[in-house]
C-alpha positions as CSV (number, residue, x, y, z in Angstrom):
1,X,0.0,0.0,0.0
2,X,1.6,3.3,-1.1
3,X,1.5,6.6,0.9
4,X,-1.3,8.1,-1.3
5,X,-3.5,5.2,-0.4
6,X,-2.7,5.6,3.3
7,X,-3.6,9.3,3.0
8,X,-7.0,8.4,1.5
9,X,-7.6,5.9,4.2
10,X,-6.8,8.5,6.8
11,X,-9.3,10.9,5.3
12,X,-11.9,8.2,5.5
13,X,-11.0,7.4,9.1
14,X,-11.3,11.0,10.1
15,X,-14.7,11.3,8.5
16,X,-16.2,8.0,9.6
17,X,-14.3,5.7,12.0
18,X,-13.0,8.5,14.3
19,X,-16.5,9.7,14.8
20,X,-17.4,6.2,16.2
21,X,-14.7,6.5,18.9
22,X,-14.7,10.3,19.3
23,X,-15.8,10.3,22.9
24,X,-13.4,7.5,23.8
25,X,-10.5,9.5,22.2
26,X,-11.5,12.6,24.1
27,X,-11.5,10.6,27.4
28,X,-8.2,9.0,26.7
29,X,-6.7,12.4,25.8
30,X,-8.0,13.8,29.1
31,X,-7.3,11.0,31.5
32,X,-4.4,9.2,29.8
33,X,-3.9,5.6,29.0
34,X,-4.3,2.7,31.5
35,X,-4.1,-0.6,29.4
36,X,-4.1,-3.8,31.3
37,X,-2.2,-5.8,28.7
38,X,1.2,-5.4,27.1
39,X,1.4,-7.0,23.7
40,X,4.9,-7.9,22.3
41,X,4.5,-8.8,18.7
42,X,6.5,-8.9,15.4
43,X,6.9,-6.0,13.0
44,X,5.6,-8.3,10.3
45,X,3.0,-6.4,8.3
46,X,0.7,-9.5,8.3
47,X,0.4,-9.5,12.1
48,X,-1.9,-6.7,13.4
49,X,-2.5,-6.9,17.1
50,X,-5.6,-4.7,17.2
51,X,-7.2,-6.6,14.3
52,X,-6.4,-10.0,15.8
53,X,-7.7,-9.2,19.3
54,X,-10.4,-6.7,18.5
55,X,-8.8,-4.3,20.9
56,X,-10.1,-0.7,21.0
57,X,-8.0,2.4,21.5
58,X,-6.5,2.3,25.0
59,X,-6.9,-1.4,25.4
60,X,-3.3,-2.6,24.5
61,X,0.1,-1.2,25.1
62,X,1.9,-2.6,22.0
63,X,5.5,-3.0,21.1
64,X,6.6,-4.6,17.9
65,X,10.1,-5.5,16.7
66,X,11.7,-7.9,14.3
67,X,10.8,-11.4,15.4
68,X,9.0,-10.4,18.6
69,X,12.3,-10.9,20.4
70,X,13.1,-9.9,24.0
71,X,16.8,-9.2,24.8
72,X,17.8,-10.4,28.3
73,X,18.1,-7.7,30.9
74,X,21.4,-5.7,30.4
75,X,21.8,-2.7,32.7
76,X,24.2,-0.6,30.8
77,X,24.2,2.9,29.2
78,X,23.4,1.7,25.7
79,X,20.1,2.2,23.8
80,X,17.5,-0.4,24.6
81,X,14.2,0.1,22.9
82,X,12.6,-3.2,23.8
83,X,13.8,-3.0,27.4
84,X,12.5,0.6,27.8
85,X,9.1,-0.6,26.6
86,X,9.1,-3.4,29.1
87,X,10.0,-1.1,31.9
88,X,7.4,1.4,31.0
89,X,4.6,-1.2,30.6
90,X,5.4,-2.8,33.9
91,X,6.7,0.0,36.2
92,X,4.8,3.0,34.9
93,X,1.5,1.6,33.4
94,X,1.3,-1.3,35.8
95,X,0.0,-3.8,33.2
96,X,-1.4,-7.1,34.6
97,X,-0.6,-9.3,31.6
98,X,2.2,-9.5,29.0
99,X,1.6,-11.5,25.8
100,X,4.5,-12.5,23.6
101,X,3.0,-13.3,20.3
102,X,5.0,-15.3,17.7
103,X,3.6,-16.3,14.3
104,X,3.8,-18.7,11.5
105,X,6.1,-18.0,8.5
106,X,8.3,-15.6,10.5
107,X,11.1,-14.1,8.5
108,X,13.3,-13.6,11.6
109,X,13.1,-17.3,12.5
110,X,13.8,-18.3,8.9
111,X,16.8,-16.0,8.9
112,X,18.3,-17.9,11.8
113,X,19.1,-20.7,9.2
114,X,20.7,-18.3,6.7
115,X,24.0,-16.5,6.5
116,X,23.3,-12.9,7.3
117,X,26.0,-10.6,6.1
118,X,28.0,-8.6,8.6
119,X,28.3,-5.7,6.2
120,X,27.2,-2.2,7.5
121,X,23.7,-2.4,6.0
122,X,23.0,-5.7,8.0
123,X,25.1,-5.1,11.1
124,X,22.2,-4.6,13.4
125,X,20.1,-7.4,12.0
126,X,23.0,-9.8,12.4
127,X,23.4,-8.8,16.0
128,X,19.7,-8.8,16.8
129,X,19.2,-12.4,15.5
130,X,21.6,-13.6,18.2
131,X,18.6,-13.4,20.6
132,X,16.9,-16.1,18.5
133,X,19.8,-18.6,18.6
134,X,18.6,-20.5,21.7
135,X,15.3,-21.1,19.9
136,X,17.1,-22.5,16.8
137,X,19.2,-24.8,19.0
138,X,16.1,-26.0,20.8
139,X,14.2,-26.7,17.6
140,X,17.1,-28.5,16.0
141,X,17.4,-30.7,19.1
142,X,13.7,-31.5,19.0
143,X,13.0,-32.2,15.3
144,X,16.2,-32.2,13.4
145,X,16.8,-30.9,9.9
146,X,14.9,-33.4,7.8
147,X,11.6,-31.6,7.6
148,X,12.3,-27.9,7.0
149,X,8.8,-26.6,7.4
150,X,8.4,-28.5,10.7
151,X,11.7,-27.1,11.8
152,X,10.6,-23.5,11.1
153,X,7.3,-23.9,12.9
154,X,9.0,-25.5,15.8
155,X,11.6,-22.7,15.9
156,X,8.8,-20.1,15.9
157,X,7.1,-21.7,18.9
158,X,10.4,-22.3,20.8
159,X,11.3,-18.6,20.3
160,X,8.1,-17.5,22.1
161,X,9.2,-19.6,25.1
162,X,12.7,-18.2,25.1
163,X,11.3,-14.6,25.1
164,X,9.1,-15.4,28.1
165,X,12.3,-16.7,29.9
166,X,14.1,-13.5,28.9
167,X,11.3,-11.4,30.3
168,X,11.9,-12.9,33.7
169,X,15.5,-11.5,33.7
170,X,14.0,-8.0,34.2
171,X,13.8,-7.3,37.9
172,X,10.5,-5.5,37.8
173,X,8.9,-8.3,35.8
174,X,10.2,-11.1,38.1
175,X,9.1,-9.2,41.2
176,X,5.6,-8.7,40.0
177,X,5.3,-12.2,38.7
178,X,6.4,-13.6,42.1
179,X,3.9,-11.3,43.8
180,X,1.1,-12.6,41.6
181,X,0.4,-9.2,40.1
182,X,1.7,-9.9,36.6
183,X,1.0,-12.9,34.3
184,X,3.0,-13.9,31.2
185,X,1.4,-15.5,28.2
186,X,2.9,-17.2,25.1
187,X,0.8,-17.0,22.0
188,X,1.3,-18.3,18.5
189,X,-0.7,-16.8,15.6
190,X,-1.2,-18.8,12.4
191,X,-1.3,-16.3,9.5
192,X,-2.9,-18.8,7.1
193,X,-5.8,-19.7,9.3
194,X,-6.2,-16.9,11.8
195,X,-5.9,-19.4,14.6
196,X,-4.2,-18.5,17.9
197,X,-2.5,-21.1,20.1
198,X,-1.3,-20.5,23.6
199,X,1.3,-22.2,25.6
200,X,-0.4,-24.4,28.2
201,X,2.1,-25.1,31.1
202,X,0.1,-28.1,32.3
203,X,0.1,-29.7,28.8
204,X,3.6,-28.5,28.1
205,X,2.7,-27.5,24.5
206,X,0.8,-24.9,22.5
207,X,-2.9,-25.6,22.2
208,X,-5.7,-23.7,20.4
209,X,-7.5,-20.9,22.2
210,X,-11.1,-22.2,22.5
211,X,-13.3,-20.5,19.9
């Protein structure tokens, strides 16, 4: 979709859809946001959190990055966009739930099995994908290399679990989870069917959310 199409869509939104939520937007502008759920998703254009969940303005605090990856806690003076979003969601907004949502046909997970150049135009991608390596290792150990599609789907799901583990390295997250004030959820969205699976700790696997 090109920019001119986006502008036309905006004009339609301002005339029609905005009117539907006008009072809600006025209230949100006046009182601020207080979402209960923090949604960590992929930047993939096919995965749209509000569309998938039916969330209205103010319902979700959303952070999207390449591969819905969560770097482990690293308290230094570097720039940490994902970490800042986690800290803001937990320590400022006081969210009650964090969803890490992976998805099928994920380009980041697929890239784990390719040689990413270390040239300047790929330097940050190359580094970023290091976060996904434990998921790759886990998937290879579980299913091997024979079935490539099964390997990729297994990697995508394993990655969700790795990111949930990484979330617990953040002091504020760990503290609130231990206090029973914060709950972590692993979701897996199937682009081709619209189905969402969640990680069931009792089953030890991803199972469909009941429709």
